[in-house]
GUPASE-407984 format. One record per residue (C-alpha): residue in three letters; x, y, z. Coordinates in Angstrom, 1 decimal, decimal comma, always signed. Example, Ala and Ser with C-alpha at 12.3 -4.5 7.8 and 13.67 -1.06 7.14 Angstrom:
<rotor><code>ALA</code><east>+12,3</east><north>-4,5</north><up>+7,8</up></rotor>
<rotor><code>SER</code><east>+13,7</east><north>-1,1</north><up>+7,1</up></rotor>
***
This chain:
<rotor><code>UNK</code><east>-3,5</east><north>+12,3</north><up>+11,6</up></rotor>
<rotor><code>UNK</code><east>-1,7</east><north>+9,1</north><up>+10,5</up></rotor>
<rotor><code>UNK</code><east>-2,5</east><north>+5,9</north><up>+9,6</up></rotor>
<rotor><code>UNK</code><east>-1,4</east><north>+4,1</north><up>+12,8</up></rotor>
<rotor><code>UNK</code><east>-4,1</east><north>+7,0</north><up>+15,0</up></rotor>
<rotor><code>UNK</code><east>-6,9</east><north>+5,2</north><up>+13,3</up></rotor>
<rotor><code>UNK</code><east>-5,6</east><north>+2,0</north><up>+13,2</up></rotor>
<rotor><code>UNK</code><east>-5,7</east><north>+2,0</north><up>+17,1</up></rotor>
<rotor><code>UNK</code><east>-9,5</east><north>+3,2</north><up>+16,7</up></rotor>
<rotor><code>UNK</code><east>-10,9</east><north>+0,4</north><up>+15,7</up></rotor>
<rotor><code>UNK</code><east>-11,4</east><north>-3,6</north><up>+16,5</up></rotor>
<rotor><code>UNK</code><east>-10,6</east><north>-6,3</north><up>+14,1</up></rotor>
<rotor><code>UNK</code><east>-14,1</east><north>-7,2</north><up>+13,3</up></rotor>
<rotor><code>UNK</code><east>-15,1</east><north>-3,8</north><up>+12,0</up></rotor>
<rotor><code>UNK</code><east>-12,5</east><north>-3,5</north><up>+9,5</up></rotor>
<rotor><code>UNK</code><east>-13,2</east><north>-7,0</north><up>+8,5</up></rotor>
<rotor><code>UNK</code><east>-16,7</east><north>-5,9</north><up>+7,5</up></rotor>
<rotor><code>UNK</code><east>-15,9</east><north>-3,1</north><up>+5,5</up></rotor>
<rotor><code>UNK</code><east>-13,2</east><north>-5,3</north><up>+3,7</up></rotor>
<rotor><code>UNK</code><east>-16,0</east><north>-7,8</north><up>+2,6</up></rotor>
<rotor><code>UNK</code><east>-17,6</east><north>-4,8</north><up>+1,0</up></rotor>
<rotor><code>UNK</code><east>-15,4</east><north>-3,6</north><up>-0,6</up></rotor>
<rotor><code>UNK</code><east>-14,3</east><north>-7,3</north><up>-1,8</up></rotor>
<rotor><code>UNK</code><east>-16,2</east><north>-10,3</north><up>-0,8</up></rotor>
<rotor><code>UNK</code><east>-13,5</east><north>-12,8</north><up>-2,0</up></rotor>
<rotor><code>UNK</code><east>-11,3</east><north>-11,4</north><up>+0,7</up></rotor>
<rotor><code>UNK</code><east>-13,2</east><north>-13,8</north><up>+2,9</up></rotor>
<rotor><code>UNK</code><east>-10,6</east><north>-16,3</north><up>+2,3</up></rotor>
<rotor><code>UNK</code><east>-7,8</east><north>-14,3</north><up>+3,2</up></rotor>
<rotor><code>UNK</code><east>-9,8</east><north>-13,8</north><up>+6,9</up></rotor>
<rotor><code>UNK</code><east>-6,7</east><north>-15,0</north><up>+9,0</up></rotor>
<rotor><code>UNK</code><east>-4,2</east><north>-13,5</north><up>+7,0</up></rotor>
<rotor><code>UNK</code><east>-5,9</east><north>-9,9</north><up>+7,4</up></rotor>
<rotor><code>UNK</code><east>-6,6</east><north>-10,5</north><up>+11,2</up></rotor>
<rotor><code>UNK</code><east>-2,8</east><north>-11,3</north><up>+11,8</up></rotor>
<rotor><code>UNK</code><east>-1,7</east><north>-8,1</north><up>+9,8</up></rotor>
<rotor><code>UNK</code><east>-3,8</east><north>-5,9</north><up>+11,8</up></rotor>
<rotor><code>UNK</code><east>-2,7</east><north>-7,6</north><up>+15,2</up></rotor>
<rotor><code>UNK</code><east>+1,2</east><north>-7,5</north><up>+13,7</up></rotor>
<rotor><code>UNK</code><east>+0,6</east><north>-3,5</north><up>+12,9</up></rotor>
<rotor><code>UNK</code><east>-0,9</east><north>-2,5</north><up>+15,8</up></rotor>
<rotor><code>UNK</code><east>+2,3</east><north>-3,8</north><up>+17,8</up></rotor>
<rotor><code>UNK</code><east>+4,6</east><north>-1,8</north><up>+15,4</up></rotor>
<rotor><code>UNK</code><east>+6,2</east><north>+1,2</north><up>+16,2</up></rotor>
<rotor><code>UNK</code><east>+5,5</east><north>+4,1</north><up>+13,1</up></rotor>
<rotor><code>UNK</code><east>+8,3</east><north>+5,2</north><up>+11,5</up></rotor>
<rotor><code>UNK</code><east>+8,7</east><north>+9,5</north><up>+10,6</up></rotor>
<rotor><code>UNK</code><east>+8,0</east><north>+10,0</north><up>+6,7</up></rotor>
<rotor><code>UNK</code><east>+7,4</east><north>+12,6</north><up>+4,2</up></rotor>
<rotor><code>UNK</code><east>+4,9</east><north>+10,7</north><up>+2,6</up></rotor>
<rotor><code>UNK</code><east>+1,2</east><north>+11,7</north><up>+2,7</up></rotor>
<rotor><code>UNK</code><east>-1,2</east><north>+8,9</north><up>+1,9</up></rotor>
<rotor><code>UNK</code><east>-3,7</east><north>+9,5</north><up>-0,7</up></rotor>
<rotor><code>UNK</code><east>-6,7</east><north>+7,3</north><up>-1,9</up></rotor>
<rotor><code>UNK</code><east>-8,4</east><north>+7,9</north><up>-4,9</up></rotor>
<rotor><code>UNK</code><east>-11,8</east><north>+6,5</north><up>-5,5</up></rotor>
<rotor><code>UNK</code><east>-12,3</east><north>+4,2</north><up>-8,6</up></rotor>
<rotor><code>UNK</code><east>-15,2</east><north>+5,5</north><up>-10,9</up></rotor>
<rotor><code>UNK</code><east>-17,3</east><north>+3,1</north><up>-13,8</up></rotor>
<rotor><code>UNK</code><east>-19,5</east><north>+4,4</north><up>-16,0</up></rotor>
<rotor><code>UNK</code><east>-19,4</east><north>+8,2</north><up>-14,5</up></rotor>
<rotor><code>UNK</code><east>-20,3</east><north>+6,7</north><up>-11,2</up></rotor>
<rotor><code>UNK</code><east>-18,5</east><north>+6,7</north><up>-8,1</up></rotor>
<rotor><code>UNK</code><east>-17,4</east><north>+2,7</north><up>-6,6</up></rotor>
<rotor><code>UNK</code><east>-16,4</east><north>+1,6</north><up>-2,9</up></rotor>
<rotor><code>UNK</code><east>-13,1</east><north>+0,6</north><up>-4,5</up></rotor>
<rotor><code>UNK</code><east>-10,2</east><north>+3,0</north><up>-4,4</up></rotor>
<rotor><code>UNK</code><east>-6,0</east><north>+3,8</north><up>-5,0</up></rotor>
<rotor><code>UNK</code><east>-3,8</east><north>+3,8</north><up>-2,2</up></rotor>
<rotor><code>UNK</code><east>-0,5</east><north>+5,9</north><up>-3,2</up></rotor>
<rotor><code>UNK</code><east>+1,9</east><north>+8,5</north><up>-1,6</up></rotor>
<rotor><code>UNK</code><east>+3,0</east><north>+12,1</north><up>-2,4</up></rotor>
<rotor><code>UNK</code><east>+6,2</east><north>+12,5</north><up>-1,1</up></rotor>
<rotor><code>UNK</code><east>+7,0</east><north>+15,7</north><up>+0,0</up></rotor>
<rotor><code>UNK</code><east>+11,0</east><north>+15,1</north><up>+0,1</up></rotor>
<rotor><code>UNK</code><east>+11,1</east><north>+14,9</north><up>-3,6</up></rotor>
<rotor><code>UNK</code><east>+11,6</east><north>+18,2</north><up>-5,2</up></rotor>
<rotor><code>UNK</code><east>+9,3</east><north>+19,7</north><up>-7,1</up></rotor>
<rotor><code>UNK</code><east>+11,1</east><north>+19,7</north><up>-10,4</up></rotor>
<rotor><code>UNK</code><east>+11,6</east><north>+16,3</north><up>-10,5</up></rotor>
<rotor><code>UNK</code><east>+8,8</east><north>+14,6</north><up>-13,3</up></rotor>
<rotor><code>UNK</code><east>+6,5</east><north>+13,3</north><up>-10,1</up></rotor>
<rotor><code>UNK</code><east>+6,4</east><north>+13,3</north><up>-6,2</up></rotor>
<rotor><code>UNK</code><east>+4,2</east><north>+10,6</north><up>-6,5</up></rotor>
<rotor><code>UNK</code><east>+5,5</east><north>+7,3</north><up>-5,1</up></rotor>
<rotor><code>UNK</code><east>+3,7</east><north>+3,5</north><up>-5,2</up></rotor>
<rotor><code>UNK</code><east>+3,5</east><north>+2,2</north><up>-1,9</up></rotor>
<rotor><code>UNK</code><east>+3,2</east><north>-1,6</north><up>-1,8</up></rotor>
<rotor><code>UNK</code><east>+6,4</east><north>-2,6</north><up>-1,4</up></rotor>
<rotor><code>UNK</code><east>+6,6</east><north>+0,2</north><up>+1,7</up></rotor>
<rotor><code>UNK</code><east>+7,5</east><north>-1,6</north><up>+4,9</up></rotor>
<rotor><code>UNK</code><east>+4,5</east><north>-1,7</north><up>+7,4</up></rotor>
<rotor><code>UNK</code><east>+6,0</east><north>+0,2</north><up>+9,9</up></rotor>
<rotor><code>UNK</code><east>+6,7</east><north>+3,2</north><up>+7,5</up></rotor>
<rotor><code>UNK</code><east>+2,8</east><north>+2,7</north><up>+6,4</up></rotor>
<rotor><code>UNK</code><east>+1,9</east><north>+3,6</north><up>+10,1</up></rotor>
<rotor><code>UNK</code><east>+3,8</east><north>+6,9</north><up>+10,0</up></rotor>
<rotor><code>UNK</code><east>+1,8</east><north>+8,2</north><up>+6,7</up></rotor>
<rotor><code>UNK</code><east>+0,1</east><north>+11,5</north><up>+7,3</up></rotor>
<rotor><code>UNK</code><east>-3,4</east><north>+10,9</north><up>+5,4</up></rotor>
<rotor><code>UNK</code><east>-4,3</east><north>+13,5</north><up>+3,1</up></rotor>
<rotor><code>UNK</code><east>-7,3</east><north>+15,8</north><up>+3,9</up></rotor>
<rotor><code>UNK</code><east>-9,4</east><north>+14,8</north><up>+0,9</up></rotor>
<rotor><code>UNK</code><east>-9,1</east><north>+11,4</north><up>+1,7</up></rotor>
<rotor><code>UNK</code><east>-10,5</east><north>+12,0</north><up>+5,4</up></rotor>
<rotor><code>UNK</code><east>-13,1</east><north>+14,0</north><up>+3,9</up></rotor>
<rotor><code>UNK</code><east>-13,8</east><north>+11,1</north><up>+1,7</up></rotor>
<rotor><code>UNK</code><east>-13,7</east><north>+8,0</north><up>+3,1</up></rotor>
<rotor><code>UNK</code><east>-14,3</east><north>+6,6</north><up>+6,8</up></rotor>
<rotor><code>UNK</code><east>-11,5</east><north>+6,0</north><up>+9,1</up></rotor>
<rotor><code>UNK</code><east>-12,1</east><north>+2,0</north><up>+8,4</up></rotor>
<rotor><code>UNK</code><east>-12,7</east><north>+2,5</north><up>+4,7</up></rotor>
<rotor><code>UNK</code><east>-9,1</east><north>+4,1</north><up>+4,8</up></rotor>
<rotor><code>UNK</code><east>-7,5</east><north>+1,6</north><up>+6,5</up></rotor>
<rotor><code>UNK</code><east>-8,9</east><north>-1,1</north><up>+4,4</up></rotor>
<rotor><code>UNK</code><east>-8,0</east><north>+0,6</north><up>+1,1</up></rotor>
<rotor><code>UNK</code><east>-4,7</east><north>+0,5</north><up>+2,6</up></rotor>
<rotor><code>UNK</code><east>-4,5</east><north>-3,0</north><up>+3,3</up></rotor>
<rotor><code>UNK</code><east>-5,4</east><north>-4,1</north><up>+0,0</up></rotor>
<rotor><code>UNK</code><east>-2,5</east><north>-2,2</north><up>-1,1</up></rotor>
<rotor><code>UNK</code><east>-0,1</east><north>-3,4</north><up>+1,6</up></rotor>
<rotor><code>UNK</code><east>-0,9</east><north>-6,5</north><up>+0,5</up></rotor>
<rotor><code>UNK</code><east>-0,7</east><north>-6,5</north><up>-3,1</up></rotor>
<rotor><code>UNK</code><east>+2,4</east><north>-8,7</north><up>-2,9</up></rotor>
<rotor><code>UNK</code><east>+1,9</east><north>-10,8</north><up>+0,1</up></rotor>
<rotor><code>UNK</code><east>+0,5</east><north>-11,2</north><up>+3,6</up></rotor>
<rotor><code>UNK</code><east>+3,4</east><north>-11,0</north><up>+5,3</up></rotor>
<rotor><code>UNK</code><east>+6,5</east><north>-8,6</north><up>+5,3</up></rotor>
<rotor><code>UNK</code><east>+8,6</east><north>-11,7</north><up>+4,2</up></rotor>
<rotor><code>UNK</code><east>+6,2</east><north>-12,5</north><up>+1,4</up></rotor>
<rotor><code>UNK</code><east>+6,8</east><north>-9,2</north><up>+0,1</up></rotor>
<rotor><code>UNK</code><east>+10,4</east><north>-8,9</north><up>+0,5</up></rotor>
<rotor><code>UNK</code><east>+10,9</east><north>-12,3</north><up>-1,3</up></rotor>
<rotor><code>UNK</code><east>+8,8</east><north>-10,7</north><up>-4,0</up></rotor>
<rotor><code>UNK</code><east>+11,0</east><north>-7,6</north><up>-4,5</up></rotor>
<rotor><code>UNK</code><east>+14,2</east><north>-9,9</north><up>-4,5</up></rotor>
<rotor><code>UNK</code><east>+12,8</east><north>-11,8</north><up>-7,2</up></rotor>
<rotor><code>UNK</code><east>+11,7</east><north>-8,7</north><up>-9,0</up></rotor>
<rotor><code>UNK</code><east>+15,4</east><north>-7,4</north><up>-8,8</up></rotor>
<rotor><code>UNK</code><east>+17,0</east><north>-10,9</north><up>-9,8</up></rotor>
<rotor><code>UNK</code><east>+14,7</east><north>-10,8</north><up>-12,9</up></rotor>
<rotor><code>UNK</code><east>+15,6</east><north>-7,4</north><up>-14,0</up></rotor>
<rotor><code>UNK</code><east>+19,1</east><north>-7,4</north><up>-12,9</up></rotor>
<rotor><code>UNK</code><east>+19,1</east><north>-11,2</north><up>-15,4</up></rotor>
<rotor><code>UNK</code><east>+17,6</east><north>-9,0</north><up>-18,3</up></rotor>
<rotor><code>UNK</code><east>+19,9</east><north>-6,5</north><up>-17,7</up></rotor>
<rotor><code>UNK</code><east>+22,7</east><north>-8,3</north><up>-18,0</up></rotor>
<rotor><code>UNK</code><east>+22,0</east><north>-10,5</north><up>-20,7</up></rotor>
<rotor><code>UNK</code><east>+20,8</east><north>-7,3</north><up>-23,1</up></rotor>
<rotor><code>UNK</code><east>+24,4</east><north>-5,8</north><up>-22,2</up></rotor>
<rotor><code>UNK</code><east>+26,2</east><north>-9,1</north><up>-22,9</up></rotor>
<rotor><code>UNK</code><east>+23,7</east><north>-9,3</north><up>-26,4</up></rotor>
<rotor><code>UNK</code><east>+24,8</east><north>-5,8</north><up>-26,8</up></rotor>
<rotor><code>UNK</code><east>+28,7</east><north>-6,5</north><up>-26,6</up></rotor>
<rotor><code>UNK</code><east>+28,3</east><north>-9,6</north><up>-28,7</up></rotor>
<rotor><code>UNK</code><east>+26,9</east><north>-7,9</north><up>-31,4</up></rotor>
<rotor><code>UNK</code><east>+29,5</east><north>-5,3</north><up>-31,6</up></rotor>
***
């Protein structure tokens, strides 16, 4: 089962109700999340080697409704340090193609899976343009720091 399969199974208001159960502060982002659901329902899913994992957060030994969504990339060789990948900068069409890990399917409802993915997808913006701008800004900053670091290293030789 893919993320696209379950998103098409559920209505926006049902999804939003669970989003609010997870974090009531998301009420102020209601229209942004509604627009995202409408947009992703129109996108074609891209094939992916990533399996969507969702780990529950625990506090004081007790499970919470909060979680962290991340990927397990089956195309990364097992000889590499890790096959786990962060997903927040991933294109939404790729998210749709992720197969959902069986443990996540057993632990969470379909709507909870959708909600945890939405929260992860929007960590850096509510549109793919906003997310791309964040990526560009981060790359620019890293390149600036790297060039200054190397320039300083050369100047000090």
